[in-house]
N, C-alpha and C positions, 0 to 999 in steps of 0.2 A: 879383697876379700869377698867381696857378695859374689860376685861371676863365680871364683872357685868353689866356693861351699855351695852354691846353688849346682855345678858341676860335680862336685862331690857325692851330694846326694844321689843325684841320679845316678851314678854311674854303682856308689855305694849299694844302693836300691836292687840295682838290676844284678851284680852277680851275686850278692850274698843270697838270693834266691837260688841263683842255678848251682851254687855249692852247696845249701841246704836240701837240694832237691836230689843230689847225690845221694846224703847222706840216708836221706825217706827211702832211696830207691833201694840203698844195699843195708837198711833196717830189718834186724833181724835174722840175717844170714852168715855163713861164716866169715870171718874176717880178721886175717892176720892181727896182732895186737900182741904191746910187749910194753911192762914197766918201765918206764921213763924215770926213776928214782926211787929212794931208798924207803919214800912215804907210799908208796903204792898205787902212786897215778900212772893212768896209761895213756897211750897212744897205739893208735890205730892205723890201718892202713887209707881209713874214711879221712882223718887230722889232716895226713898229707896229701891225698886228692882234692881235698874240699881247699886246703888254702892253696895250692897251686894254680887252683882256678882265681882266688881272689889276687892272689899276689898278680900274678899273670896280668889282671886286665887293670888295677891301679898303677902298677908299673907304668906301661903302654901309656896310662891317661895322664900319669903326673911324674916322669921320672924323674923330677928335681926335687922331691919330697923322701923324709926318710920313713921307712916301712919296719913296724917291729911286728913279730909275728909270735905265736904261742910254739910251734915247732922249727921254723927258719931261723929265728933269730933277728939280727937289725940286719938292713941291705947296708950299713955305713954311709949313708950319703946323711949328709948336714943340712937342714933346713929348719924354717922355720914350723913348717906344717909337718905333723908327725903320725903316721896311722899307726894304730896298735889293731891287731888283729887275734881273735879267738876263733878259728873256722870252727869247731866243733865243743861246745861248751858243753859238760854232761858226757864227758869219753866212757866214764864209766857206766853211768847209766845206759848209754848204746851200745856199752860191749855185753852188759846182762839181759837184755834184751826189753830194757825200761824207756816207753818212748817219751822221754822229758831229754830233749835237749834242744841247742839253738845254736847260731851262729852269732857272731858281734863280729861290728866291724865299729871303730871309733877314731875320729878325725880330731886332732888337737893344734890350735895356733897360739905359737906363745906360751906353749906348757899348760894351755885351757883349754877343756873339749868344748870343740864347737856342733860335732856333727856326732851322733851317736844310732846306729840302724842295727837293729835285732831281730834275727827272723828265726820264728819257731815252726820248722817244717811241717811236722806231722800234722798239724793245724790249719796251717799255710798264714799265720800271724806275722805280718811287717809292720814291724814298731820301727818310729823312726824319729827325732827329737833332733832340732836345730837350733842354736843358740839365739834365744828370744822369741822365736817362732811357734812354741809349744810342743807337746809331742801325739802323738799319731799312732794310731793300731788300724792298719789297712784302708790308711787316708781319713779314717774318722778321728775328731780330736778324743782324747783321754785327760781325765783329772784324778787326781788324788780324793779320796773323799773322809770327810770327817766321821767319826762315830760318837755316840755319848755315851751307850754302857760299854768302859771301860773293860770290864768282866768279861766281854765276848770277845774281847781281841784276839784278832789270829797274826801272830809275828813269824817274820821270816830269821832264819838265824844262818849266819853266812861266816866260816870259821877256815882259815887257813890247815891244810893238810899238816903243818910242819908244829902246828899247835893243838892239836887233834886231843890230846890226852893230857894235854897240861892242865895241874891240878885248879885253878883260879877258872882256867875256862870252861872245864868240866863241870862246878860248883855256880858258874854265873848261869849256865845252861840250864842247867838243873833248875835254879831258882825260877828263869825265866819259862819254864815249861810247867811249873805249877801254880803260876802265877796267872794265866793266859788259859783262853779257851782252846786252843792250839798253837804250839808252836812249828813250823815249818821249815825241813831240811833237805833242800832238792838235789844238791849235789851240782848244779844247774843253775848257777848265780844270776846269769843273766835273767832268766825267766821269773825269778823272786823279783827284781827289781822291776818287771814290766808289770808283772803283779800288783805291786804296787802303786806303780804307775796310773792305776786304771781301777784300783780302788778293791781289788780282790786281797789284797793286806793291809793291814794298818800298820805296818810299820817291820822294819829291818833292824837288826841288831848284827852288827861284823866286827867280829874279832880277829884279828890279824891278818886279813886276807888279801893278798895283792895279787894282780895279774893283768894280761891284755885286754878282759874284758869289764875290767871296774868303772871306768870312766864312761862308756856308754850307759851303763843302770844310771849313774850318778844323775847324770845329765836328763835321761830318761823321766826320774821322778822329780829332778828340780825344775823341769818342762812343765810338768804335769800339777807342779803349784808345790810339791813338796819341799823339804828343809832335809839336810843333811848338816850335824854337828857331830863334836865328837863328845866325851863321857865327860866333861867338862862344862857343856851347852855353846862352844864356840864352834861358830860356822867352818864348814871342813871346807876349803877351795882346793887344795892341792896337797897329795903327799911329800912330805919331807923323803927323799931317798935314805937319808938314815933314821927314820923314824915308820916303825909300821905303824897301820890304821887300825884306830879302834873309833868306831862310830856310830850312829843312830839316824834312820832314815823315818820321816813321819811327816803326817799334816801338821803344818804348825801348830795346830793348837792342843795337838797332842804331845809337843816336847815336854813340857814339865813332869807329865806321867811316865815318857819312857826314862827321862834321865833320873827320877825317882825309883824306878823299877831295875835300872840299871846299878845303880851306886848304891843302891841296898843291896844288889846279890855279889855286888865287890867287895861292900865292906863283909859279909858273914863268910865271904873267902878269905879274905886277910884274918880276922877272928879266926876262922878255922885253922890256921897257915901257923897262927901266934900260938894256939892252943897245942902245937904238936913239942 
């Protein structure tokens, strides 16, 4: 396993920069795009071009590995090794000329993430986390930070497209917004995970958002010293395919604060619903 993981890290780190360079070179230019679902999520020609570069190299080096990619889907191979690829996380940002996007590659072994590689092409930041080896940005170790003043917390919010206007989500989001210094919504989740991992965010609250970029971010935060727990405070390990993910990521010593914040917000949402 160790040899495969080291080779995977080398290959993923190289090819993700190549894919990100495509996005950077085509940024803010006329790009073919279309809505790919009823929720208005976009796909552009850059999604496909970047994905092709990544898939070609990973398939060449690891032909017996399963690959699941944002646009191409599943390659149909059965394996204990599973690659999850999001070639352009933040496509909507990219499409409107907002330079906030990334590429994400995750490798799972027996359904557990063991490698996460995220590349932010506009500022040339390469984040790499591998199981039990820590998290790094451009080769330098990063770590989640503890903050004493909870009133000054900056919190990232990640929410699925399908529940964008769900009443409980809206009320919880608003509650968090007014009880923190800032609530950040980038619509490029991997970048929020990286910001938490290197101490620029104080926590992330995720509300029913799944995707091919999820586990690279989770591994990044865990390897940077953070924790990921569900809304009841139980360690989040792996999503049940039949259960939508709802969880908190933060510094271990901030766990109680965030659990209280989220559950207060949820309780208000429940009370408001019952009052109708």
